[in-house]
N, CA, C and O of each residue as an XYZ file, in Angstrom:
228
protein
N     -59.979     -5.993    -55.943
C     -60.331     -6.307    -54.501
C     -58.405     -7.206    -53.610
O     -57.522     -7.959    -54.022
N     -58.647     -6.625    -52.593
C     -57.227     -7.439    -51.821
C     -57.873     -7.983    -51.180
O     -59.078     -8.232    -51.205
N     -56.732     -8.320    -50.248
C     -56.730    -10.109    -50.024
C     -55.232    -10.464    -49.624
O     -54.327     -9.630    -49.617
N     -55.143    -11.268    -49.424
C     -53.777    -11.728    -48.433
C     -53.782    -12.808    -49.420
O     -54.699    -12.979    -50.222
N     -52.657    -13.585    -49.332
C     -51.788    -14.332    -50.413
C     -51.134    -16.098    -49.741
O     -50.000    -16.196    -49.272
N     -52.000    -17.180    -49.828
C     -51.554    -18.541    -49.889
C     -50.076    -18.488    -49.409
O     -49.534    -19.200    -48.564
N     -49.583    -17.535    -50.107
C     -48.003    -18.204    -51.071
C     -47.269    -17.278    -50.008
O     -46.049    -17.334    -50.158
N     -47.805    -16.169    -48.639
C     -46.843    -15.379    -47.872
C     -48.099    -15.434    -46.831
O     -48.431    -14.448    -46.174
N     -48.795    -16.759    -46.749
C     -49.137    -16.719    -45.325
C     -49.778    -17.935    -45.233
O     -50.172    -18.682    -46.130
N     -49.858    -18.088    -43.478
C     -50.194    -19.539    -42.947
C     -51.441    -19.794    -43.204
O     -52.161    -18.802    -43.315
N     -51.996    -20.976    -43.355
C     -53.235    -21.138    -43.139
C     -54.000    -20.751    -42.381
O     -55.015    -20.152    -42.733
N     -53.688    -21.009    -41.108
C     -54.099    -20.361    -39.723
C     -54.525    -18.595    -39.459
O     -55.260    -17.962    -38.701
N     -53.489    -18.273    -40.682
C     -53.648    -16.285    -40.865
C     -54.647    -16.540    -42.256
O     -55.264    -15.511    -42.530
N     -54.878    -17.462    -43.005
C     -56.082    -17.451    -44.217
C     -57.552    -17.250    -44.090
O     -58.429    -16.524    -44.558
N     -57.315    -18.987    -42.580
C     -59.088    -18.856    -41.741
C     -59.150    -17.114    -40.959
O     -60.176    -16.436    -40.913
N     -58.103    -16.785    -40.540
C     -58.585    -15.877    -39.957
C     -59.146    -14.410    -40.204
O     -59.921    -13.711    -39.552
N     -58.312    -14.168    -41.655
C     -59.011    -13.102    -42.245
C     -60.384    -13.203    -42.523
O     -61.352    -12.459    -42.373
N     -60.107    -14.882    -43.189
C     -61.484    -15.249    -43.832
C     -63.006    -14.626    -42.250
O     -63.993    -13.905    -42.107
N     -62.167    -15.534    -41.544
C     -63.253    -14.930    -40.808
C     -64.528    -13.747    -40.694
O     -65.743    -13.682    -40.886
N     -62.949    -12.530    -40.078
C     -62.507    -11.210    -39.857
C     -63.600    -10.946    -41.000
O     -64.228    -10.078    -40.393
N     -64.118    -11.045    -41.937
C     -64.482    -10.616    -43.685
C     -65.260    -11.847    -43.701
O     -64.915    -12.676    -44.544
N     -66.223    -12.131    -42.954
C     -67.508    -12.999    -43.528
C     -68.658    -12.213    -42.508
O     -68.407    -11.886    -41.348
N     -69.865    -12.005    -43.146
C     -70.644    -11.377    -42.273
C     -71.323    -12.454    -41.980
O     -72.260    -12.028    -41.305
N     -71.383    -13.100    -42.033
C     -71.771    -14.582    -41.395
C     -71.601    -15.113    -40.408
O     -72.341    -15.936    -39.868
N     -70.086    -14.495    -39.866
C     -69.316    -14.934    -39.016
C     -69.621    -15.127    -37.493
O     -69.653    -16.304    -37.853
N     -69.800    -15.137    -36.559
C     -69.462    -14.765    -34.966
C     -68.603    -13.845    -35.227
O     -69.121    -13.051    -36.013
N     -67.302    -13.483    -34.900
C     -66.313    -13.014    -35.013
C     -66.229    -11.547    -35.784
O     -65.619    -10.508    -35.528
N     -67.073    -11.927    -36.783
C     -67.356    -10.299    -37.451
C     -68.636    -10.064    -36.936
O     -68.912     -8.940    -36.517
N     -69.131    -10.614    -36.920
C     -70.657     -9.451    -35.619
C     -69.735     -9.050    -34.529
O     -69.708     -7.872    -34.174
N     -69.046     -9.861    -34.023
C     -69.260     -9.683    -32.408
C     -67.938     -8.320    -32.497
O     -68.109     -7.459    -31.633
N     -66.673     -8.082    -33.459
C     -66.164     -7.172    -33.764
C     -66.981     -6.298    -34.138
O     -66.894     -5.451    -33.249
N     -67.988     -5.818    -35.133
C     -68.835     -4.770    -35.192
C     -69.515     -4.444    -33.775
O     -69.367     -3.308    -33.325
N     -69.974     -5.035    -33.324
C     -71.007     -4.983    -31.627
C     -70.060     -4.071    -30.549
O     -70.301     -3.062    -29.886
N     -68.496     -5.201    -30.757
C     -67.035     -3.678    -29.979
C     -67.312     -2.744    -31.185
O     -68.016     -1.905    -30.622
N     -67.262     -2.522    -31.890
C     -66.750     -1.125    -32.286
C     -68.127     -0.079    -32.271
O     -67.981      1.143    -32.252
N     -69.626     -0.808    -32.284
C     -70.153      1.061    -31.942
C     -70.733      0.913    -30.370
O     -71.688      1.576    -29.964
N     -69.605     -0.597    -29.104
C     -70.065      0.125    -28.031
C     -68.810      0.861    -27.909
O     -68.530      1.114    -26.737
N     -67.967      1.283    -28.782
C     -66.889      1.681    -28.027
C     -67.177      3.228    -28.165
O     -67.136      4.180    -27.385
N     -67.563      3.020    -29.824
C     -68.470      4.481    -30.224
C     -69.652      5.793    -29.714
O     -69.841      6.935    -30.132
N     -70.520      4.673    -28.220
C     -71.134      4.973    -27.728
C     -71.325      5.658    -26.385
O     -71.718      5.083    -25.370
N     -71.078      6.662    -26.460
C     -71.326      7.067    -24.891
C     -71.594      7.060    -23.953
O     -71.045      7.456    -22.925
N     -73.093      6.299    -24.291
C     -73.779      5.865    -23.643
C     -73.754      4.157    -22.411
O     -74.371      3.818    -21.400
N     -72.410      3.385    -23.498
C     -72.221      2.582    -23.277
C     -70.490      1.892    -22.380
O     -69.367      2.078    -22.849
N     -70.597      1.627    -21.927
C     -69.383      1.491    -20.736
C     -68.207      1.092    -20.924
O     -67.147      1.357    -20.357
N     -68.637      0.028    -22.283
C     -67.088      0.081    -22.764
C     -66.252      1.219    -23.454
O     -65.045      1.445    -23.538
N     -67.619      1.969    -24.011
C     -66.717      3.669    -24.550
C     -65.845      4.534    -23.624
O     -65.024      5.374    -23.993
N     -66.188      4.157    -22.230
C     -65.148      5.154    -21.395
C     -64.077      4.155    -20.391
O     -63.263      4.428    -19.509
N     -64.603      2.717    -21.109
C     -63.273      1.678    -20.858
C     -61.963      1.546    -22.093
O     -60.746      1.391    -22.192
N     -62.915      1.687    -22.712
C     -61.701      1.594    -24.218
C     -60.900      2.990    -24.323
O     -59.838      2.856    -24.931
N     -61.143      4.203    -23.903
C     -60.422      5.355    -23.270
C     -59.658      5.713    -22.017
O     -59.108      6.696    -21.520
N     -59.929      4.223    -21.699
C     -59.033      4.144    -19.644
C     -59.899      5.271    -18.846
O     -59.593      5.421    -17.663
N     -61.142      6.229    -19.469
C     -61.389      6.635    -18.068
C     -62.553      5.959    -17.280
O     -62.618      4.731    -17.336
N     -63.275      6.494    -16.710
C     -64.180      5.658    -16.093
C     -65.717      6.190    -16.273
O     -65.814      7.370    -15.936
N     -66.819      5.662    -16.679
C     -68.255      6.116    -16.684
C     -68.832      7.526    -15.662
O     -68.759      7.802    -14.465
N     -69.198      7.935    -16.421
C     -69.834      9.680    -15.761
C     -70.685      8.946    -14.538
O     -71.186      7.897    -14.942
N     -70.997      9.255    -13.043
C     -71.746      8.845    -12.566
C     -73.693      9.180    -12.697
O     -74.107     10.339    -12.726
N     -74.676      7.941    -12.761
C     -75.338      8.328    -12.587
C     -76.382      8.777    -11.707
O     -77.290      9.487    -12.139
């Protein structure tokens, strides 16, 4: 299993890494939601992430 070392990273960096990889953390879920929205053409974030305007409805 990969990871990061406390010998080469600050406590803040270790905490951030832990938050990103913990399914019980709000940040983890928010990143999954954002990714899902960016991959869904029915979501405005899909178009925004591509620098385009959503099609007219």
